N, C-alpha and C positions, 0 to 999 in steps of 0.2 A: 467733746473734749473735757477732760477733767484736770484741773490744776490743783495740786496738793503738795504738801511738804514731802521732800525726798525721804525714801525709806531704804534700809540696807539692801533690799532686793533690787533696787535701782542702780546699784554700784556699777555694774558692767555697762549699762546704757549711758549713765552719766559720764563714765570714763570715755566712752566712744565720742560723745558730743564735746566734752572738754578737749579731747585730742583734735577734733575738727576745728574748734575755736582757737586753741593754743597748741599748735603742733610741738609736742615734746614728750619725753618720758617722765614718769614720776607722778602722774595724776592718780594712779591706783593707790599709792601710799597716802596721798593727801586725802583721798576719799575715805579710805579705811580709817584714818585718824579722825576725820569728821564724825563718822558714825560711832567710833569707839569712845570718843569723848563728849559726844552730844553737841558738837560745834568745834570751832577752832579759833585761834587768835584773829584770823582774817575773815572767817565765815560764821555768821550768826544763824542764818537759816537759808535753806536751799529749797526752791520750788521747782517742780517738774510738771510737764504737760504730757498726759497719757494719750496715746493713740487709741482710737476706738477698737482696733483689732489686736491690741497688745503692743508693748514696747513704749518708748518715749519719743516725743517729737521736739522737745525743747527743755531748757532749764534757765533759771535765774538764780544767781548766787548773790545774797545780800549780806554785807558786812556792816560793822559799825566803825567809823573812823572818828578820831578826836577832832578832826578839822576837814572841811571840804570847801574848796574855792567857792566864794560867793555866798556861803551859808552863814547864818548868824548864831545858830544853836550848836551845842556840842553835848554828847556825840551825835553824829549824823549817820543815819542809815545810808549805805552807799552800794549801788549796783556794781558789784565787782565783776560779774560775768553775766551775759545775756545771749542766749543762742537758740535758734530754731533751725531744724533741719531744712535744707534747701527745698525739698518737696512739700514742705508744710508752711512755707513763708507766704505772706499776704493772705492768710486765712484767719487772722485775729488771735493766733496763739501768742505771739510776742506781746501784743497789747494786754491779753489776759494775764500773762506772767507778770508784767509790770504793774498792772492794777492790783493783783494779789499782793505783791510786795508793798505797794503803797497802803493798802488796807491793813496789812500786818503792822506797818510802821505807825499808822494812826492809832490802832488799838493799843500799841505799846506806849503811846503818849508822845511820839516824835512829831515835830512841826514841819520838818523839811526832809527831803530825800535828794540824793545827789548821784551823779554818774559821771563818766568821762568817755571820750571817744578819741581814738587816734586821729591825727589831723587828716590823713588820707582816706579815712573810712567814711566816705560821703553817705553810704547807705545807712550806717548806724546813726549818723548825725541826723539824717532825714527822719528816721524812725523815732528818735528821741523828740525831735521838734514836733512831729505829728501827734505825740502824746502829751504835748504841752510843756516840755522841758525847754528852759531858756539857756542859751549859751552865755556864760559869765566871763570866760577868759579863754585865751589860747596860750599854749605852753610848748616850748621846745626844750627838751632835756638834753644835756650835754655830759660827756664823760671824756676822760683822758687816762690812758694806761700809764702808770708810773713805774 
């Protein structure tokens, strides 16, 4: 398994995995923008996990946020998206993606890294905890159509 920064040739596979994580249209345009501009307002760097036989098995999108709950520094590297294909889970790929993002953040001089999990996503919460991430708060977001 090789973890590396995403390249334009990864666009189709990244789009496939993004769509599995966040079912919606529009990922291809965001991915194209990321490669065209060398980043985006929300994504600073994207790491991918290569399969031995070709293709990708996972990705991690890392952004920089001016604030993250429970953090003392600013800006804060923030795991915006983290995904591993179902057939490749529990093999260390997710751990390697996170460790690569943490190493990148350390090299860039950051002292903290943050992430979030939807309240009902117990699998992701367990994965974060297994990697040493501490829960700092719980949040319920509300809206009302006017």
